[in-house]
N, C-alpha and C positions, 0 to 999 in steps of 0.2 A: 669455460673451455679449460680442460685439463692440460697441463704441460708435462711432457716427459723429457727429462734431461738425459740425452743419449750417453754422452761422456765427453770429456775434453779430447779434442782430436787435433792432429796436425791438419789445419784447414786447407793446405795446399796439396798435400800428397795422399791424404787418406782415401782409399778406394770407395768408401761409403758416399763421398760427395758426388761422384759421378751418377750414382743411383738416385740420390736425393734430388739432384738438380734436374733430373728427368721428370720429376713429379710436380704437378701444378698445385702444390700444397704450401700453406703459409708456414714459415719457419721463424724461429726466434734465435738471436745470438745473445748469450748472457756473458757479461764481463765479470770474470771471477774476482777481479780486484775490488769492485764496488757493488756487485750483485745487481747491477742495472741490466735491464733487458732491452735489446734493440730489435725492433721488428724488421725483418728483411725477407722479401719474397719477390724475385729469387734471391738467394743468399749473395750478399755483396761483402767483400772484406779485402784487406790488404795484408801483406806479409807481416807488418808490424802488429797486427791484431792477434798475436800468438796466445794472448791470454783469454781468447774468446772460447766459450763452450757452445756447442750446437744444441739447440732445444727445438723440438718439433711440436707443433700444435696438433694434438690429436683431435680429429673431427670426423664426422661422417657426412656424406652428401645430404642425407635427410636430417633436417633440424629436429630437435626434440618436439614431440607432439604438443599442441597448444593445450592450455588448461580448459577442459570442456566440462560443462554441467548441463543438466536437462532443464528445459524451460518451455513454457507455452508461448507460441509465437503466432501473430496475426499478420498474414501477408495480404489479405484483402478483407474489406468490410463485409459484414453479413451476419448470418445466423450462428448458432453455437458450433456448427460444423467447421467454421473457419479457425477455430482454436486448435493449433497443431502442436504436438509434443515432439520437440526437436532438441538436438545438441546445439549448444551455443558456447562461444568462447568467452571467458571472463578473465580480465586482467588483474593486476594488483592495485590496491588502493593508492591514490596519489595524495597530495597535500590536502589535509582536512577531511580525508575520507577513511572509511572502514569497509572491510569485507565481512559479510554476514552470511552464515549458513542458516537458512530458514528452517524453523521447526514447525511452524503453523502459519497459514495464510488465510486472511479473512476474505470472504466473497461479498461484494457489495454491488448494488445496482449501478453504481457509477462505472463498474467494469463493463457492464452490458452497454451503457451509453457509448463508451469508447469503441467497443467491438462493432457496434452498428454505425458509428460515425456521427452520432448525435453530438458528441464531443469529439474534437479533432485531436488525434495524437500528433506529437511533434514530428515523428518520423514514421516511415513505413518500410519494412515490417516493424512491429513493436511487440514488446512483452507487456500484457496488461497487469493490473493489480496495484492496489493503493494501500495495502495494510498487511503487516506481517510481524512476527516475533521470531527472533533467532539469536544465535550465539556469535559473538565477534570472533573471527578466526585470523584476522590480520588488521593492522592499523597502518595508516600512512606515515611517511617520514615526519618526525618531530611532533606528532599529534599527542596531546595530553588530554586527560579527562576520560579516555576510553582505553580499555586494554583487552588483550586476548582473553576469552573466557567470559566476558560480560554478557549478560542476557539483556537484550534491548528490544524495543518495539518501535514501530513507526507507522504513521498514517498520513496519506496525502502525497505530495510530490517528493521525490521523483517517482513516476510510475514504473512498475517493473517487478512487483513482488511475486508473480507467478513463476518462480524459478527456485531451483535448489539453493543457489547462492546469488548474492548481488552485491554491488558496490554502492554504498550510500554516503551522503555527506554526514559527518559526525554530528553536526548541529541540528540534524533533522530527526534524530532518534532520541528516545527517552529511556531512562533506565527502568527495568522491570522489577517491581518489588518481588522478593523471593516468595512471598506468601501467595502469589497469583500464578496459577498454572499457565504455561505458554499457550495452550489451546484456548483457554478461557480468555486470556489477554488478547490473542489474535482475533477473537470474535467480538471484542468490545472496544478496542482502542479507537478505531475510526468512528464506529457507531456511537460510542459513549461520548467522544469529544464532540460529535455532531449534536447529540442531545444536550450536552453542556452549553454550547454556545446558543442553541435555539431557545433553551429555557431560561438561561441566566443572563444572556447579553442581547440577543436579537430582540426578544420580548421577555422582560423579566417577570416570570410567573410568581405570584405571591398568594398567600391565603385569601380565599374568597373569590379568586378568578375561576371562570368556567372555560375550559378549553376543549377543542375538538381535534382529535388525532385520527387521521386516515391511516389505513393499513396498520391498525393498532397491534396486530400480532406479528408484524415483521420485525426485522432486526433493530432498526432505529425506533419504530413505533412502540415496541415492547419496553424499551428503556425510557422513552418519553413518558409512557403511562406510569411506570414505577416511580420515576423521579418526580413527576408533577404531583402525584398522589402524596408523596412524602413532603412536598412543599406546601400542601394544604389546599390544592386546587380541586375543583370538581372536574372529573375527567370523563369525557364522552369519546368513545372509540368506534370506528367503523371497521368491519371485517367482512370476509367473503363466505365463511362457512360457520356452522354451529360449533365445530371443533375449535376453530380459531376464536370464536366468541368466548368459549370456556377459558382459553388461555388468557385472553384480554382481561377477563374478570379477575383472574388470578394475579394479573400484573397490575391491578389497581384501578381499572376502569369502573366508574360508578354506573355508567350506562353503556351498553354495547348495542350497536345497530348492525344487523346483517344487511348490507346494502343491496344484495341480490334479491332480497325478499321484501324490502320496504324502502320508502322514499326517505333518505337520510335528512333532507332539508325539513320536511314536515315533522319528522321525529325530533329533530333538534329544537325546532320552534315549540313543540309540545313540552319538551323537557325544561326549556328555559322560560316558559310562559310567554313566548313571543319576543323576549328581550334579545335573544341571540347570545353568542359566545364572545369572550374577550379576544380570543386568538384562535386561528385555525392553522394546524401544522399539516401541510398537504404535500405528500411525496408521490401522489398518484398522477396528478397532472390533468390531462385532457378530459378524462371521464368525470372528474370531481370538481374541477376548478370553478366553474360558474356557480354550482351549488354551494361551494365553500363561501364565495362572496355573499351569497344570500343568507348564510347562517350567522354572519357577523352582526354584532351590535353596533350602535353608533360609535364612531372612532375606533372600531375594531381593527385588528392586525391580521392581514392575510400573509402567511409565511409559506411561500412555495419553494420547497427545497428538493424536489425530485419530479420525475415525469414517467413513471413506470408504464402508464397507459398511453403515452405519447405527449407531444408538445402541446400545451394549452393554446387555444385560439387567442389571437390578439385581443387585448382589452383596451377600449378607448378610455382616456382619462375621465371622460364624463361619467363613466360607469361607477367611479369611486365617489363622485360628488354627493349623491343622495344621503349617504351616511358618513361622509368625510372619512373614508376608509384609508388605511395605510396598506401598501403592497410592497413586498420585498422578495427578492430572489437571492438569498445569501449562499455562500459556499464556505466550507470549513477553512480553506487555505487563507482566506482574508481575515479570519478570526484567530489564526495561529501564525500570523505573518512574521513574528519575531520570536526569538528563543524564550523570552520571559512568558509570552502568551502561551506558547506551546507547553512549557513545563507546568504552568498554572492550570491549564485546561486538563492535561493528562493527569496531573496530581489530584485534582478534584474527582475525576472519574475513578482513579484507583482507590481513593479514600472511601468513596461511596460503595465500591465493590467490597472493600475490606469490612465496612460497617454493616453490610447486608442490605443497604438501601437499593442497590442494583444487583440483580441476579442475571447472569448471562445464560441465555437459553441456547446452548449449542445442540440443536435438535438434529443436525445433519453434518456428517463429515464425508468427504470424498478424497480418494487419492488425487494428487495434483494432476496426474496424467489423465484423469477423467473430468477435467474442468468443463469440457463441453456438455457432459451430462448434467453437471451441477448448474450450469447456466440455463439449460433447457428446463430443469425442474424449477428453478427460481422464477423464470419468466412465465411458466404455466401455473404459478401459484401453488405448487405442490409442496413448498417448504414453508416453515414458520420459524420464528426466532432467527438464530444466526446459523450460517453455513461456513464451515471451515474446510480448507483444502490442506492435505497433508503431503509434503514432499516424500 
């Protein structure tokens, strides 16, 4: 609030007082002997206060407009049409927080799960999005380690990346290497860290292993195939079209199965001479889950990390007994639960991008305002590789 010093006046006799006292406005009295300001509304004083100067607080009835940015909002669960492009108010970062202006936003199937209600958002309405890269434009009070102008990326919680700007906990972002383009980074942080924990920690893939990757031409599937090939594994991938089969081959698949044209279980058994695979990475869910179990070798690992075709049917424990199978449903957030794990996971992803082991396929970009169309294309399997939204 700006202050205007009108002038020192005789506070008992000046004609200005009669006018000012008729106004329902806040005034300030400033003591010229010590420069202290006394709030008074209406103005109260005594004759002895001859050293007071009258200061009026300039204000308008309408407050300054809130800080607004554009974002995608979900007010009800449903199809892509529930994604609405709206104005939202954004505040300033508090303790331990930063404000980021997003440059590129990754689209992931987890965004679809939240939009549909398969995963429950903490609030309604909500802004979806779990991955973005942007520039720090403000830092919270007393924060060290981050400064205005830094390029950072994040993946996971808190949700809300489908926005021009957002407030983030500083300990949830990772510094972006200058050698990596923001669009490439936004396409690979969440998917790359997912591939890292799946291949290196959930089940540690080593030379000689044979693995099965469903949706091998998708965002995560593409990275899984590239990385597993570099680790020395034999990679079998399933895809839906011949075009995607060509991409999967280019990404390191030794064998590609077009599941719409052939029985992937029979083909895997043929490839492995009936032994089965060491691990299945299944992000498809309902349509592939039972077949995936059948593809495993004795003591094989079934890693279910998505459900693009729907939630798999319940599995009785007895179904795992014939081959002593392991079954897990992991999520990235549990594998990057602390700062050290987050930095280590992201660091390995960035190192593999820099070395050429991982190539981000940004095959599709959409304006953020057209997120609904991007979701529709993703769900109808019209996309391959990574999809990025641009604010």
